[in-house]
C-alpha positions in Angstrom: -27.1 11.0 8.5 -25.3 8.8 6.0 -21.5 8.6 6.3 -19.8 9.2 2.9 -16.4 7.7 2.1 -13.9 9.8 0.2 -12.6 8.6 -3.2 -9.4 6.6 -2.9 -6.2 8.6 -2.6 -3.9 7.9 -5.6 -0.4 8.7 -6.6 -0.2 12.1 -8.4 -2.9 13.5 -6.1 -2.3 16.3 -3.6 -2.0 15.8 0.2 -2.6 19.1 2.1 -0.7 19.7 5.2 -2.0 22.2 7.7 -1.6 22.5 11.4 -5.0 23.0 13.1 -3.4 22.6 16.5 0.4 22.7 17.1 2.7 24.0 14.4 6.4 23.3 14.1 8.4 25.4 16.5 12.0 24.5 15.9 14.5 23.5 13.3 14.5 19.8 14.3 10.7 19.5 13.8 11.0 21.3 10.4 13.8 18.9 9.3 11.5 16.0 10.2 8.7 17.6 8.2 11.0 18.1 5.2 12.1 14.4 5.4 8.5 13.2 5.5 7.3 15.5 2.7 10.2 14.4 0.6 9.3 10.8 1.2 5.6 11.4 0.2 6.8 13.1 -3.0 9.0 10.1 -3.6 5.9 7.9 -3.3 4.3 9.9 -6.1 2.1 12.3 -4.1 2.0 16.1 -4.6 2.2 18.0 -1.3 0.7 21.4 -0.5 1.8 23.1 2.7 -0.4 25.5 4.5 0.8 28.9 5.8 0.2 27.9 9.4 2.3 24.8 9.3 5.8 26.0 10.0 4.9 28.5 12.7 4.3 28.7 16.4 1.9 31.2 17.9 1.1 31.0 21.6 1.2 27.2 21.8 -0.6 26.6 18.5 0.4 27.2 14.9 -1.5 30.4 14.3 -4.5 32.5 15.6 -7.8 30.6 15.6 -9.3 32.3 12.5 -6.2 31.7 10.4 -6.1 28.0 11.4 -9.8 27.6 10.7 -9.7 29.4 7.4 -6.7 27.4 6.2 -8.4 24.1 7.2 -11.6 25.0 5.4 -9.8 26.1 2.3 -8.0 22.7 2.1 -11.2 20.7 2.9 -13.1 22.5 0.1 -10.4 22.7 -2.5 -11.0 20.1 -5.2 -7.3 20.0 -5.9 -6.5 18.7 -2.4 -7.4 15.0 -2.0 -6.4 14.4 1.6 -5.5 16.5 4.6 -2.9 15.2 7.1 -1.8 17.4 10.0 1.7 17.1 11.3 0.4 16.0 14.7 -2.2 17.0 17.3 -1.5 19.4 20.1 -4.2 21.4 21.8 -7.1 23.7 21.0 -8.5 22.3 17.8 -11.8 22.7 19.5 -11.4 26.5 19.0 -11.8 25.9 15.2 -15.2 24.1 15.4 -17.3 27.2 15.6 -15.5 28.7 12.6 -16.0 25.7 10.3 -18.9 25.7 7.9 -20.3 22.2 8.3 -23.2 22.9 5.9 -20.7 23.6 3.1 -18.7 20.6 4.1 -21.8 18.4 4.1 -22.5 19.5 0.5 -18.9 19.0 -0.6 -17.3 15.7 -1.7 -15.6 14.2 1.3 -11.8 13.8 1.4 -9.6 11.9 3.8 -8.4 13.5 7.0 -5.9 11.4 8.9 -4.5 11.8 12.4 -5.0 11.3 16.1 -4.5 13.2 19.3 -6.1 16.7 19.0 -6.9 15.9 15.4 -9.5 13.5 16.7 -11.6 16.6 17.7 -11.9 17.4 14.0 -12.4 13.8 12.8 -15.3 13.3 15.2 -16.9 16.6 14.1 -16.4 15.9 10.4 -18.1 12.5 10.8 -21.0 13.7 12.9 -21.7 17.2 11.4 -20.6 16.7 7.7 -21.1 13.0 7.3 -17.5 12.3 6.2 -15.7 9.1 6.9 -12.4 10.0 8.5 -9.3 8.1 9.4 -8.1 7.9 13.0 -4.5 6.9 12.6 -0.9 8.2 12.5 -0.2 11.9 12.0 2.1 13.1 9.2 5.3 13.2 11.4 4.9 9.5 12.0 5.3 8.7 8.3 9.1 8.9 8.1 10.7 6.7 5.4 12.4 4.7 8.1 9.2 3.8 9.9 9.3 0.2 11.1 5.6 -0.2 12.2 3.5 -1.7 9.4 0.3 -0.5 11.0 1.5 3.1 10.7 2.6 2.7 7.0 -0.6 0.8 6.3 -2.6 4.0 6.9 -1.6 5.3 3.5 -2.7 2.0 1.9 -6.0 2.4 3.7 -6.5 5.9 2.2 -5.9 4.4 -1.2 -8.4 1.6 -0.8 -11.8 1.9 -2.6 -13.8 0.1 0.1 -15.7 -1.9 -2.4 -14.2 -4.8 -0.5 -13.7 -4.8 3.3 -10.5 -3.3 4.7 -9.0 -5.6 7.3 -6.8 -4.0 9.9 -5.0 -5.6 12.9 -3.4 -4.1 15.9 0.3 -3.6 16.0 2.2 -6.3 17.8 4.6 -3.6 19.1 4.4 -0.7 21.5 6.7 2.2 22.2 8.0 3.0 25.7 9.9 6.2 24.8 10.5 8.5 21.9 13.7 9.5 20.2 13.7 13.3 19.8 14.0 14.6 16.3 16.9 16.7 17.6 18.8 13.4 18.2 17.6 11.5 15.1 15.6 13.3 12.5 14.5 10.0 10.9 13.7 8.1 14.1 11.1 5.4 13.6 8.9 4.0 16.3 
């Protein structure tokens, strides 16, 4: 199977945000989401939130069928140009049997960005639908105060046309602990 690259993401286009794994379960997480969404809008992107995003249902954002249906809707909607979950979590594997990979294989690819449990979806989209995907930061990492260039570079990668090679280097930093959103809503790495 040939791997197809999505068209470059450009300002004015829509980023869909859905939670195929964990949703946002408290006010501090929702405040961080609002901060990041405001920043993306400030960069010129439109943002479409899914219904599962700001909810918490038995350790995931919503029941399996609701999460799968919302993800499929965003992946097939021509008005959505990229999908970036807030973060990973657990149980994205539950969605795989409910995704229509034949329809996705026939549809134009779009960028899906993330890591952790989102990797389950990225791997399946690459193997079963032939879509190039982007293993990188999740949405909640894209705060306007983010200091790690590799993290912010992910948006530039999604905007690249890949007619020329994209060169990426490892970060020269690492993080030993996290500042909770309850303590600092705009905490960078």
